[in-house]
N, C-alpha and C positions, 0 to 999 in steps of 0.2 A: 374710664372704661374699666370693667371688671377684668382683672388679670388673674385673680385667684378665686376659687369658690368661697373662701372666707370673706372676701370683700362683698360678694353678693349676699351672703348670709348676714353680714353686719349691716348692710343697707336695709335689708328686710326687717331686721331686729330694731334698728333705729326708727324706721317708719312705724312699726307696731308700738314702740315706746311713745312716740309722738301722739299716735292715735289714742292710746290709753290715757296719756296725760291730758289731752284736749277734752276727752270724754269726762274724765273725773273733774276737771275744772268746771265744765258745764253743770255736772251734777252738784258740785259744791255751791255754785251760784244759785241753782234752783233750791237747794236746801236752805241757804241763807234767806232767799226770797220767801220761802214757805214759813220759816220761823218768824220773819218780820211781819208777814201777812197774818199769821195766827195771833201774834201779840197784838197787832193793830185791831183785828176783828174782836178779840176778847175785850180790849179796852173800850172799843166803840160800843160793844154790846152792853157792857156795864154802864157806860155813860148814857146810852139810849134808854136802858131800863130805868135808870134813876130819873131821867127826864120824863118818861112816860108815866111813872108812878106819881109824878107831881101834877099830872093833869087834873083839873077841877071838874070837868064835865066831858060828855061824849064829843062835843064839837071840838074842844081843845085837844082831846086825845086823837081824833082823826087828823086834825091840823098838824099836831106834833108828829104823828106817824108819817104823814106825807113829807114833812120837812126832813125827817130822819132817813127815809128810804132812798132818796135821790143820792146822797153821798155814798151810801152803801153800794148802790148799783155802780156808781162811778168808780169806787175803789175796786170792785170786782172786775170791771172792764180794764182798769189800769193794771191789775194783777195779770190778767190774760195777756195784755200787750207786753208786759215784762217777760212772761214765760215764752211768748213767741219770739221776742227779741233775743233772749238767751239762746233759745234753740237755733234761731237763724244765724247768730254770730258763731256758735259752735260749729254748725254745719258749714258755714262759709270758711272758717279756719281750716277745717278738715279737708274741704273740697279743694282749697288752694294747695294744700300740701299734697293731696292725691295727684292733682294736675302736675305739680312740679316733679313728684316722684315718678309718675308715668312717663313724662317727657324725658326725664333723665334716663330712666330704664330703657325707653325706646331708642334713645341716642346710643346708649352703650350696646344694646343688643344689635342694632343696625350696624354699628362699627364692627362688632364681632362677626356678624353675618357677611358683611362686605369683605372682611379680611379672609374669612373661610372661602367665600365664593371666588375671590381673586386667585386662590390657590387650587381651585377646582380643575380637574383634568379637562383636556380639550374634548369637545363634543358634548359637554354637559350644559350647554347654553339654555336648553329648554328647562332643565331643572333649576338653573339659576334664575331664569325669568319667573318660574312658578313660585319660588321662595320669595322673590321680591314682590310679586303680586299678592301673595298671602300676607306679607308684612303690611303692605299698603292697605289691603282690605281690613285687616285687624285694626289698624290705626283709624281708618275711616269709620268703622263700626263703633270704636270707643268714642270718637268725637260725636257721632250721632247720638249715642246713649247719653253722653254728658250733656248735650244740648237739650234732649228730651227731659232729662232730670231737672235741669235748670228751669225749663219752661213749666214743668209740673210744680216746682217749688214756688215760682212766681204766681201761678194760678192759685195755689193753696193760700199764699199770703194775701193775695187780693180778695179771696173769698172770706178769709177770716176778718180782714179789715171791713169788708162790706157787711158781714154779719154783726160785727161789733157796732158799727154805725147804726144799723137797723135796730139792734137791741136797745141802744141808748135812746134812739128816737121813739121807739115803741114804749119804753119805760117812762119817758117824759110825757108822752101823750096819755098813757094809761093812769098815771098817778092822779091827775086832776079829775078824771072820769070816776075813778074809784072813790075818791073822797066826796064827790058830789052825790054819788049813790048812797053812801053811808049817812050823809047829813040829811038827805030827803026822807 
C-alpha cells in the first residue's frame, strides 16, 4: 500500500521506465530484423541478377524468373511474420505489466479507500456506498476495455495470417500462369 506520495510517484516512474525499455527492445529487434532483411535482399538480388544474366534464351529466362520469384515471395512473407511476431511479443509483455500494475494499484487504492471509509462519520453510508460502486464500475469498465482490446488483437492477427496464406496461395498459382503466357 502507498503510505507516502513518493511511493506512488516511484511506482509510476518504474512503470514508465519498464514501458520505455520494452518499447526500445521491440524497436531494437525490428531494426536488427530490417538490417538482416536488407542484407539478404541485396545478396539475393545480386545472385538472381547473375543467374538471369546467364540465361541463354527467352524460355530459360522465363523459367529462371519463375524459380527465383517464389523464394523472394516466401522471404517477404517470412519477414512479415517476424515483424508481426515482434510486435505481438512486445505488446504481450507490456499488456502483462499493465495488468499487474493496474491490479496492484487497484488493491492499494481500494485499501486506502476502505481505510478512509472506515473512519467516515456516522450517517455517510450513502456516500460510502457511492464510492464503492464507483470503484467497482471503474474496475468493470477497465476489464471490459481490456477484453475488447484482446479480442481486437486476436482478430487482427487472424486477419494477417489469413491474408498471408492467401497471398502465398495466389502467388503460387499466378507464377505458372504468368510463365505460360510469356512462353506462348
